[in-house]
Structures are given as structure tokens and as C-alpha cells.
N, CA, C, O and the ligand as a Tripos MOL2 file, in Angstrom:
@<TRIPOS>MOLECULE
protein
  233   231    59     0     0
PROTEIN
NO_CHARGES

@<TRIPOS>ATOM
      1 N         -99.9850 -241.2610   88.9910 N.3       1 MET1
      2 CA        -99.0670 -241.5530   87.8960 C.3       1 MET1
      3 C         -99.4970 -240.8260   86.6250 C.2       1 MET1
      4 O         -99.3590 -241.3730   85.5310 O.2       1 MET1
      5 N        -100.0070 -239.6240   86.7460 N.am      2 ASN2
      6 CA       -100.4440 -238.9080   85.5440 C.3       2 ASN2
      7 C         -99.4120 -237.8600   85.1510 C.2       2 ASN2
      8 O         -99.6960 -236.9600   84.3600 O.2       2 ASN2
      9 N         -98.2050 -237.9850   85.7140 N.am      3 LYS3
     10 CA        -97.1770 -236.9970   85.4230 C.3       3 LYS3
     11 C         -96.2010 -237.5030   84.3760 C.2       3 LYS3
     12 O         -95.2170 -236.8380   84.0540 O.2       3 LYS3
     13 N         -96.4780 -238.6710   83.8550 N.am      4 ILE4
     14 CA        -95.5580 -239.2510   82.8850 C.3       4 ILE4
     15 C         -95.7040 -238.5310   81.5550 C.2       4 ILE4
     16 O         -96.8020 -238.3670   81.0230 O.2       4 ILE4
     17 N         -94.5730 -238.1130   81.0450 N.am      5 LYS5
     18 CA        -94.5460 -237.3840   79.7760 C.3       5 LYS5
     19 C         -93.7790 -238.2020   78.7510 C.2       5 LYS5
     20 O         -93.0290 -239.1250   79.0690 O.2       5 LYS5
     21 N         -94.0060 -237.8180   77.5250 N.am      6 TYR6
     22 CA        -93.4020 -238.5730   76.4280 C.3       6 TYR6
     23 C         -92.8250 -237.6230   75.4020 C.2       6 TYR6
     24 O         -93.4630 -236.6460   75.0100 O.2       6 TYR6
     25 N         -91.6250 -237.9160   74.9770 N.am      7 CYS7
     26 CA        -91.0200 -237.1120   73.9160 C.3       7 CYS7
     27 C         -91.2460 -237.8200   72.5940 C.2       7 CYS7
     28 O         -90.7180 -238.9090   72.3730 O.2       7 CYS7
     29 N         -92.0230 -237.2140   71.7190 N.am      8 PRO8
     30 CA        -92.3110 -237.8620   70.4230 C.3       8 PRO8
     31 C         -91.0680 -237.9400   69.5360 C.2       8 PRO8
     32 O         -90.9960 -238.7640   68.6250 O.2       8 PRO8
     33 N         -90.1120 -237.0900   69.8090 N.am      9 LYS9
     34 CA        -88.8910 -237.0590   69.0050 C.3       9 LYS9
     35 C         -87.9630 -238.2310   69.3680 C.2       9 LYS9
     36 O         -87.4860 -238.9510   68.4910 O.2       9 LYS9
     37 N         -87.7170 -238.4070   70.6610 N.am     10 CYS10
     38 CA        -86.8150 -239.4790   71.1080 C.3      10 CYS10
     39 C         -87.5760 -240.7840   71.3560 C.2      10 CYS10
     40 O         -86.9740 -241.8430   71.5390 O.2      10 CYS10
     41 N         -88.8950 -240.6900   71.3590 N.am     11 LYS11
     42 CA        -89.7270 -241.8420   71.6880 C.3      11 LYS11
     43 C         -89.3620 -242.4050   73.0590 C.2      11 LYS11
     44 O         -89.2020 -243.6100   73.2520 O.2      11 LYS11
     45 N         -89.2390 -241.4720   73.9960 N.am     12 GLU12
     46 CA        -88.8760 -241.8910   75.3420 C.3      12 GLU12
     47 C         -89.7710 -241.2250   76.3640 C.2      12 GLU12
     48 O         -90.2940 -240.1320   76.1470 O.2      12 GLU12
     49 N         -89.9320 -241.9000   77.4650 N.am     13 TYR13
     50 CA        -90.7380 -241.3590   78.5420 C.3      13 TYR13
     51 C         -89.8560 -240.6290   79.5330 C.2      13 TYR13
     52 O         -88.7220 -241.0250   79.8040 O.2      13 TYR13
     53 N         -90.4040 -239.5640   80.0580 N.am     14 THR14
     54 CA        -89.6800 -238.7650   81.0370 C.3      14 THR14
     55 C         -90.6920 -238.1490   81.9790 C.2      14 THR14
     56 O         -91.8980 -238.2300   81.7480 O.2      14 THR14
     57 N         -90.2030 -237.5410   83.0270 N.am     15 LEU15
     58 CA        -91.1080 -236.8490   83.9440 C.3      15 LEU15
     59 C         -91.0040 -235.3450   83.7570 C.2      15 LEU15
     60 O         -91.6960 -234.5760   84.4240 O.2      15 LEU15
     61 N         -90.1320 -234.9320   82.8420 N.am     16 GLU16
     62 CA        -89.8930 -233.5100   82.6160 C.3      16 GLU16
     63 C         -90.8870 -232.9360   81.6160 C.2      16 GLU16
     64 O         -91.4080 -233.6320   80.7450 O.2      16 GLU16
     65 N         -91.1300 -231.6370   81.7760 N.am     17 GLU17
     66 CA        -92.0090 -230.9320   80.8380 C.3      17 GLU17
     67 C         -91.3110 -230.7940   79.4910 C.2      17 GLU17
     68 O         -91.9440 -230.7190   78.4380 O.2      17 GLU17
     69 N         -90.0000 -230.7630   79.5630 N.am     18 VAL18
     70 CA        -89.1890 -230.6370   78.3580 C.3      18 VAL18
     71 C         -88.2330 -231.8180   78.3400 C.2      18 VAL18
     72 O         -87.6510 -232.1750   79.3640 O.2      18 VAL18
     73 N         -88.0790 -232.4090   77.1930 N.am     19 CYS19
     74 CA        -87.2180 -233.5820   77.0810 C.3      19 CYS19
     75 C         -85.7890 -233.2410   77.4960 C.2      19 CYS19
     76 O         -85.1880 -232.3210   76.9410 O.2      19 CYS19
     77 N         -85.2400 -233.9730   78.4670 N.am     20 PRO20
     78 CA        -83.8650 -233.6840   78.9240 C.3      20 PRO20
     79 C         -82.8250 -234.0140   77.8590 C.2      20 PRO20
     80 O         -81.6750 -233.5860   77.9530 O.2      20 PRO20
     81 N         -83.2210 -234.7500   76.8810 N.am     21 ARG21
     82 CA        -82.2780 -235.1750   75.8500 C.3      21 ARG21
     83 C         -82.2190 -234.2080   74.6740 C.2      21 ARG21
     84 O         -81.1330 -233.8160   74.2450 O.2      21 ARG21
     85 N         -83.3790 -233.8220   74.1520 N.am     22 CYS22
     86 CA        -83.3730 -233.0010   72.9410 C.3      22 CYS22
     87 C         -84.0060 -231.6270   73.1420 C.2      22 CYS22
     88 O         -83.9290 -230.7760   72.2560 O.2      22 CYS22
     89 N         -84.6320 -231.4040   74.2990 N.am     23 GLY23
     90 CA        -85.2150 -230.0970   74.5600 C.3      23 GLY23
     91 C         -86.5910 -229.9150   73.9620 C.2      23 GLY23
     92 O         -87.1800 -228.8400   74.0710 O.2      23 GLY23
     93 N         -87.0980 -230.9320   73.3460 N.am     24 GLU24
     94 CA        -88.4300 -230.8940   72.7540 C.3      24 GLU24
     95 C         -89.4690 -230.8940   73.8700 C.2      24 GLU24
     96 O         -89.2760 -231.5170   74.9150 O.2      24 GLU24
     97 N         -90.5710 -230.1890   73.6340 N.am     25 LYS25
     98 CA        -91.6390 -230.1790   74.6240 C.3      25 LYS25
     99 C         -92.2880 -231.5610   74.6530 C.2      25 LYS25
    100 O         -92.6120 -232.1340   73.6130 O.2      25 LYS25
    101 N         -92.4680 -232.0810   75.8630 N.am     26 THR26
    102 CA        -93.0330 -233.4250   75.9730 C.3      26 THR26
    103 C         -94.5490 -233.3620   76.0770 C.2      26 THR26
    104 O         -95.1260 -232.3280   76.4120 O.2      26 THR26
    105 N         -95.1650 -234.4710   75.7880 N.am     27 VAL27
    106 CA        -96.6200 -234.5610   75.8600 C.3      27 VAL27
    107 C         -97.0050 -235.5860   76.9330 C.2      27 VAL27
    108 O         -96.2350 -236.4890   77.2570 O.2      27 VAL27
    109 N         -98.2010 -235.4240   77.4660 N.am     28 SER28
    110 CA        -98.6820 -236.3660   78.4650 C.3      28 SER28
    111 C         -99.0330 -237.6730   77.7930 C.2      28 SER28
    112 O         -99.7490 -237.7150   76.7920 O.2      28 SER28
    113 N         -98.5160 -238.7220   78.3650 N.am     29 ARG29
    114 CA        -98.8660 -240.0140   77.8180 C.3      29 ARG29
    115 C         -98.5700 -241.0950   78.8530 C.2      29 ARG29
    116 O         -97.5680 -241.0440   79.5670 O.2      29 ARG29
    117 N         -99.4460 -242.0440   78.9090 N.am     30 ILE30
    118 CA        -99.2560 -243.1430   79.8270 C.3      30 ILE30
    119 C         -98.5800 -244.2760   79.0660 C.2      30 ILE30
    120 O         -99.0410 -244.6720   77.9960 O.2      30 ILE30
    121 N         -97.4890 -244.7970   79.6180 N.am     31 PRO31
    122 CA        -96.8090 -245.8890   78.9160 C.3      31 PRO31
    123 C         -97.7510 -247.0530   78.6770 C.2      31 PRO31
    124 O         -98.5510 -247.3850   79.5510 O.2      31 PRO31
    125 N         -97.6730 -247.6750   77.5220 N.am     32 PRO32
    126 CA        -98.5910 -248.7660   77.1950 C.3      32 PRO32
    127 C         -98.4880 -249.9420   78.1610 C.2      32 PRO32
    128 O         -99.4530 -250.6740   78.3790 O.2      32 PRO32
    129 N         -97.3070 -250.1040   78.7310 N.am     33 ARG33
    130 CA        -97.1290 -251.2460   79.6290 C.3      33 ARG33
    131 C         -97.7160 -250.9870   81.0100 C.2      33 ARG33
    132 O         -97.9460 -251.9080   81.7940 O.2      33 ARG33
    133 N         -97.9510 -249.7140   81.2810 N.am     34 TYR34
    134 CA        -98.4550 -249.3830   82.6010 C.3      34 TYR34
    135 C         -99.9240 -249.7650   82.7160 C.2      34 TYR34
    136 O        -100.7330 -249.4390   81.8470 O.2      34 TYR34
    137 N        -100.2500 -250.4470   83.7780 N.am     35 SER35
    138 CA       -101.6460 -250.7940   83.9980 C.3      35 SER35
    139 C        -101.9500 -250.6950   85.4860 C.2      35 SER35
    140 O        -101.0580 -250.8600   86.3180 O.2      35 SER35
    141 N        -103.1940 -250.4310   85.8150 N.am     36 PRO36
    142 CA       -103.5600 -250.3380   87.2370 C.3      36 PRO36
    143 C        -103.2140 -251.6130   87.9930 C.2      36 PRO36
    144 O        -102.9480 -251.5790   89.1940 O.2      36 PRO36
    145 N        -103.2190 -252.7330   87.2870 N.am     37 LYS37
    146 CA       -102.8780 -254.0080   87.8980 C.3      37 LYS37
    147 C        -101.4750 -253.9780   88.4810 C.2      37 LYS37
    148 O        -101.2300 -254.4660   89.5840 O.2      37 LYS37
    149 N        -100.5570 -253.3900   87.7110 N.am     38 GLU38
    150 CA        -99.1750 -253.2880   88.1730 C.3      38 GLU38
    151 C         -99.0990 -252.4480   89.4320 C.2      38 GLU38
    152 O         -98.3450 -252.7430   90.3580 O.2      38 GLU38
    153 N         -99.8920 -251.4070   89.4400 N.am     39 GLU39
    154 CA        -99.9200 -250.5160   90.5910 C.3      39 GLU39
    155 C        -100.3920 -251.2880   91.8210 C.2      39 GLU39
    156 O         -99.8410 -251.1290   92.9100 O.2      39 GLU39
    157 N        -101.3900 -252.1070   91.6430 N.am     40 VAL40
    158 CA       -101.9250 -252.9110   92.7400 C.3      40 VAL40
    159 C        -100.8670 -253.8970   93.2180 C.2      40 VAL40
    160 O        -100.6790 -254.0840   94.4210 O.2      40 VAL40
    161 N        -100.1780 -254.5250   92.2710 N.am     41 ALA41
    162 CA        -99.1350 -255.4920   92.6180 C.3      41 ALA41
    163 C         -98.0290 -254.8110   93.4160 C.2      41 ALA41
    164 O         -97.5030 -255.3730   94.3770 O.2      41 ALA41
    165 N         -97.6880 -253.6050   93.0080 N.am     42 LYS42
    166 CA        -96.6550 -252.8510   93.6960 C.3      42 LYS42
    167 C         -97.1010 -252.5800   95.1390 C.2      42 LYS42
    168 O         -96.3310 -252.7290   96.0890 O.2      42 LYS42
    169 N         -98.3410 -252.1850   95.2640 N.am     43 TYR43
    170 CA        -98.8840 -251.8730   96.5850 C.3      43 TYR43
    171 C         -98.8920 -253.1140   97.4660 C.2      43 TYR43
    172 O         -98.5780 -253.0540   98.6550 O.2      43 TYR43
    173 N         -99.2570 -254.2330   96.8640 N.am     44 ARG44
    174 CA        -99.2870 -255.4880   97.6180 C.3      44 ARG44
    175 C         -97.8980 -255.8550   98.1150 C.2      44 ARG44
    176 O         -97.7220 -256.2920   99.2520 O.2      44 ARG44
    177 N         -96.9120 -255.6690   97.2380 N.am     45 ARG45
    178 CA        -95.5400 -255.9940   97.6270 C.3      45 ARG45
    179 C         -95.0960 -255.1180   98.7920 C.2      45 ARG45
    180 O         -94.4360 -255.5840   99.7210 O.2      45 ARG45
    181 N         -95.4620 -253.8570   98.7280 N.am     46 LYS46
    182 CA        -95.0920 -252.9180   99.7740 C.3      46 LYS46
    183 C         -95.7540 -253.3180  101.0850 C.2      46 LYS46
    184 O         -95.1310 -253.3060  102.1470 O.2      46 LYS46
    185 N         -97.0160 -253.6690  100.9840 N.am     47 LEU47
    186 CA        -97.7940 -254.0660  102.1470 C.3      47 LEU47
    187 C         -97.1610 -255.2850  102.8060 C.2      47 LEU47
    188 O         -97.0230 -255.3550  104.0270 O.2      47 LEU47
    189 N         -96.7850 -256.2370  101.9680 N.am     48 ARG48
    190 CA        -96.1860 -257.4680  102.4470 C.3      48 ARG48
    191 C         -94.8730 -257.1640  103.1710 C.2      48 ARG48
    192 O         -94.5700 -257.7380  104.2180 O.2      48 ARG48
    193 N         -94.1090 -256.2510  102.5860 N.am     49 ARG49
    194 CA        -92.8400 -255.8520  103.1950 C.3      49 ARG49
    195 C         -93.0810 -255.2310  104.5580 C.2      49 ARG49
    196 O         -92.3690 -255.5140  105.5210 O.2      49 ARG49
    197 N         -94.0910 -254.3830  104.6240 N.am     50 ASP50
    198 CA        -94.4040 -253.7100  105.8800 C.3      50 ASP50
    199 C         -94.7950 -254.7210  106.9410 C.2      50 ASP50
    200 O         -94.4070 -254.5950  108.1030 O.2      50 ASP50
    201 N         -95.5610 -255.7220  106.5410 N.am     51 ILE51
    202 CA        -96.0020 -256.7460  107.4930 C.3      51 ILE51
    203 C         -94.8020 -257.5290  108.0080 C.2      51 ILE51
    204 O         -94.6730 -257.7730  109.2080 O.2      51 ILE51
    205 N         -93.9290 -257.9170  107.0890 N.am     52 LEU52
    206 CA        -92.7450 -258.6830  107.4780 C.3      52 LEU52
    207 C         -91.8650 -257.8790  108.4280 C.2      52 LEU52
    208 O         -91.3090 -258.4050  109.3920 O.2      52 LEU52
    209 N         -91.7570 -256.6010  108.1290 N.am     53 LYS53
    210 CA        -90.9600 -255.7220  108.9740 C.3      53 LYS53
    211 C         -91.5400 -255.6860  110.3870 C.2      53 LYS53
    212 O         -90.8230 -255.7750  111.3840 O.2      53 LYS53
    213 N         -92.8400 -255.5560  110.4320 N.am     54 LYS54
    214 CA        -93.5410 -255.4820  111.7050 C.3      54 LYS54
    215 C         -93.3340 -256.7740  112.4980 C.2      54 LYS54
    216 O         -93.0740 -256.7560  113.7010 O.2      54 LYS54
    217 N         -93.4600 -257.8910  111.7820 N.am     55 GLU55
    218 CA        -93.2970 -259.1850  112.4480 C.3      55 GLU55
    219 C         -91.8780 -259.3600  112.9540 C.2      55 GLU55
    220 O         -91.6440 -259.9740  113.9950 O.2      55 GLU55
    221 N         -90.9490 -258.8200  112.2150 N.am     56 GLY56
    222 CA        -89.5470 -258.9200  112.6150 C.3      56 GLY56
    223 C         -89.2870 -258.1800  113.9120 C.2      56 GLY56
    224 O         -88.3750 -258.5230  114.6650 O.2      56 GLY56
    225 N         -90.0850 -257.1770  114.1630 N.am     57 LEU57
    226 CA        -89.9030 -256.3750  115.3680 C.3      57 LEU57
    227 C         -90.5390 -257.0120  116.5920 C.2      57 LEU57
    228 O         -90.2090 -256.6830  117.7320 O.2      57 LEU57
    229 N         -91.4660 -257.9400  116.3270 N.am     58 LEU58
    230 CA        -92.1820 -258.5350  117.4550 C.3      58 LEU58
    231 C         -91.3670 -259.6040  118.1470 C.2      58 LEU58
    232 O         -91.8300 -260.2020  119.1180 O.2      58 LEU58
    233 ZN        -86.4370 -235.7980   73.1460 Zn       59 ZN59
@<TRIPOS>BOND
     1     1     2 1
     2     2     3 1
     3     3     4 2
     4     3     5 am
     5     5     6 1
     6     6     7 1
     7     7     8 2
     8     7     9 am
     9     9    10 1
    10    10    11 1
    11    11    12 2
    12    11    13 am
    13    13    14 1
    14    14    15 1
    15    15    16 2
    16    15    17 am
    17    17    18 1
    18    18    19 1
    19    19    20 2
    20    19    21 am
    21    21    22 1
    22    22    23 1
    23    23    24 2
    24    23    25 am
    25    25    26 1
    26    26    27 1
    27    27    28 2
    28    27    29 am
    29    29    30 1
    30    30    31 1
    31    31    32 2
    32    31    33 am
    33    33    34 1
    34    34    35 1
    35    35    36 2
    36    35    37 am
    37    37    38 1
    38    38    39 1
    39    39    40 2
    40    39    41 am
    41    41    42 1
    42    42    43 1
    43    43    44 2
    44    43    45 am
    45    45    46 1
    46    46    47 1
    47    47    48 2
    48    47    49 am
    49    49    50 1
    50    50    51 1
    51    51    52 2
    52    51    53 am
    53    53    54 1
    54    54    55 1
    55    55    56 2
    56    55    57 am
    57    57    58 1
    58    58    59 1
    59    59    60 2
    60    59    61 am
    61    61    62 1
    62    62    63 1
    63    63    64 2
    64    63    65 am
    65    65    66 1
    66    66    67 1
    67    67    68 2
    68    67    69 am
    69    69    70 1
    70    70    71 1
    71    71    72 2
    72    71    73 am
    73    73    74 1
    74    74    75 1
    75    75    76 2
    76    75    77 am
    77    77    78 1
    78    78    79 1
    79    79    80 2
    80    79    81 am
    81    81    82 1
    82    82    83 1
    83    83    84 2
    84    83    85 am
    85    85    86 1
    86    86    87 1
    87    87    88 2
    88    87    89 am
    89    89    90 1
    90    90    91 1
    91    91    92 2
    92    91    93 am
    93    93    94 1
    94    94    95 1
    95    95    96 2
    96    95    97 am
    97    97    98 1
    98    98    99 1
    99    99   100 2
   100    99   101 am
   101   101   102 1
   102   102   103 1
   103   103   104 2
   104   103   105 am
   105   105   106 1
   106   106   107 1
   107   107   108 2
   108   107   109 am
   109   109   110 1
   110   110   111 1
   111   111   112 2
   112   111   113 am
   113   113   114 1
   114   114   115 1
   115   115   116 2
   116   115   117 am
   117   117   118 1
   118   118   119 1
   119   119   120 2
   120   119   121 am
   121   121   122 1
   122   122   123 1
   123   123   124 2
   124   123   125 am
   125   125   126 1
   126   126   127 1
   127   127   128 2
   128   127   129 am
   129   129   130 1
   130   130   131 1
   131   131   132 2
   132   131   133 am
   133   133   134 1
   134   134   135 1
   135   135   136 2
   136   135   137 am
   137   137   138 1
   138   138   139 1
   139   139   140 2
   140   139   141 am
   141   141   142 1
   142   142   143 1
   143   143   144 2
   144   143   145 am
   145   145   146 1
   146   146   147 1
   147   147   148 2
   148   147   149 am
   149   149   150 1
   150   150   151 1
   151   151   152 2
   152   151   153 am
   153   153   154 1
   154   154   155 1
   155   155   156 2
   156   155   157 am
   157   157   158 1
   158   158   159 1
   159   159   160 2
   160   159   161 am
   161   161   162 1
   162   162   163 1
   163   163   164 2
   164   163   165 am
   165   165   166 1
   166   166   167 1
   167   167   168 2
   168   167   169 am
   169   169   170 1
   170   170   171 1
   171   171   172 2
   172   171   173 am
   173   173   174 1
   174   174   175 1
   175   175   176 2
   176   175   177 am
   177   177   178 1
   178   178   179 1
   179   179   180 2
   180   179   181 am
   181   181   182 1
   182   182   183 1
   183   183   184 2
   184   183   185 am
   185   185   186 1
   186   186   187 1
   187   187   188 2
   188   187   189 am
   189   189   190 1
   190   190   191 1
   191   191   192 2
   192   191   193 am
   193   193   194 1
   194   194   195 1
   195   195   196 2
   196   195   197 am
   197   197   198 1
   198   198   199 1
   199   199   200 2
   200   199   201 am
   201   201   202 1
   202   202   203 1
   203   203   204 2
   204   203   205 am
   205   205   206 1
   206   206   207 1
   207   207   208 2
   208   207   209 am
   209   209   210 1
   210   210   211 1
   211   211   212 2
   212   211   213 am
   213   213   214 1
   214   214   215 1
   215   215   216 2
   216   215   217 am
   217   217   218 1
   218   218   219 1
   219   219   220 2
   220   219   221 am
   221   221   222 1
   222   222   223 1
   223   223   224 2
   224   223   225 am
   225   225   226 1
   226   226   227 1
   227   227   228 2
   228   227   229 am
   229   229   230 1
   230   230   231 1
   231   231   232 2
@<TRIPOS>SUBSTRUCTURE
     1 MET1         2 RESIDUE 1 A MET
     2 ASN2         6 RESIDUE 1 A ASN
     3 LYS3        10 RESIDUE 1 A LYS
     4 ILE4        14 RESIDUE 1 A ILE
     5 LYS5        18 RESIDUE 1 A LYS
     6 TYR6        22 RESIDUE 1 A TYR
     7 CYS7        26 RESIDUE 1 A CYS
     8 PRO8        30 RESIDUE 1 A PRO
     9 LYS9        34 RESIDUE 1 A LYS
    10 CYS10       38 RESIDUE 1 A CYS
    11 LYS11       42 RESIDUE 1 A LYS
    12 GLU12       46 RESIDUE 1 A GLU
    13 TYR13       50 RESIDUE 1 A TYR
    14 THR14       54 RESIDUE 1 A THR
    15 LEU15       58 RESIDUE 1 A LEU
    16 GLU16       62 RESIDUE 1 A GLU
    17 GLU17       66 RESIDUE 1 A GLU
    18 VAL18       70 RESIDUE 1 A VAL
    19 CYS19       74 RESIDUE 1 A CYS
    20 PRO20       78 RESIDUE 1 A PRO
    21 ARG21       82 RESIDUE 1 A ARG
    22 CYS22       86 RESIDUE 1 A CYS
    23 GLY23       90 RESIDUE 1 A GLY
    24 GLU24       94 RESIDUE 1 A GLU
    25 LYS25       98 RESIDUE 1 A LYS
    26 THR26      102 RESIDUE 1 A THR
    27 VAL27      106 RESIDUE 1 A VAL
    28 SER28      110 RESIDUE 1 A SER
    29 ARG29      114 RESIDUE 1 A ARG
    30 ILE30      118 RESIDUE 1 A ILE
    31 PRO31      122 RESIDUE 1 A PRO
    32 PRO32      126 RESIDUE 1 A PRO
    33 ARG33      130 RESIDUE 1 A ARG
    34 TYR34      134 RESIDUE 1 A TYR
    35 SER35      138 RESIDUE 1 A SER
    36 PRO36      142 RESIDUE 1 A PRO
    37 LYS37      146 RESIDUE 1 A LYS
    38 GLU38      150 RESIDUE 1 A GLU
    39 GLU39      154 RESIDUE 1 A GLU
    40 VAL40      158 RESIDUE 1 A VAL
    41 ALA41      162 RESIDUE 1 A ALA
    42 LYS42      166 RESIDUE 1 A LYS
    43 TYR43      170 RESIDUE 1 A TYR
    44 ARG44      174 RESIDUE 1 A ARG
    45 ARG45      178 RESIDUE 1 A ARG
    46 LYS46      182 RESIDUE 1 A LYS
    47 LEU47      186 RESIDUE 1 A LEU
    48 ARG48      190 RESIDUE 1 A ARG
    49 ARG49      194 RESIDUE 1 A ARG
    50 ASP50      198 RESIDUE 1 A ASP
    51 ILE51      202 RESIDUE 1 A ILE
    52 LEU52      206 RESIDUE 1 A LEU
    53 LYS53      210 RESIDUE 1 A LYS
    54 LYS54      214 RESIDUE 1 A LYS
    55 GLU55      218 RESIDUE 1 A GLU
    56 GLY56      222 RESIDUE 1 A GLY
    57 LEU57      226 RESIDUE 1 A LEU
    58 LEU58      230 RESIDUE 1 A LEU
    59 ZN59       233 GROUP 0 **** ****
């Protein structure tokens, strides 16, 4: 998740090197709300889904 860019002009996050809205060059920045904890939670949810799927097949 180190590809997140930020446009200082629009104050918005994007994945583009250049802001799709204003054309300003974006800078690398991690959103303040993003935390490794969230990433772990996401992974756990995915894992749980995979397990349920597997059980459904049995
Ligand atoms: Zn912009």
C-alpha cells in the first residue's frame, strides 16, 4: 500500500502520479486513517470468507 498518492491542491488521495482532477503532480502520502491494523482486519475477513467458502463445498 505504498502507492497511495496525494494531491496537495485538491487535498485528495489518488493512485495516479498526476492528479486526475487538476493535473497537479501528486506526492506520496499514506492516508492518516490507514493503519496496519486495518490491513490485518481486512486479511482476517478474507481468510474467514475463504474458510466459509471451503466449508460450503464440503
Ligand atoms: Zn488535484
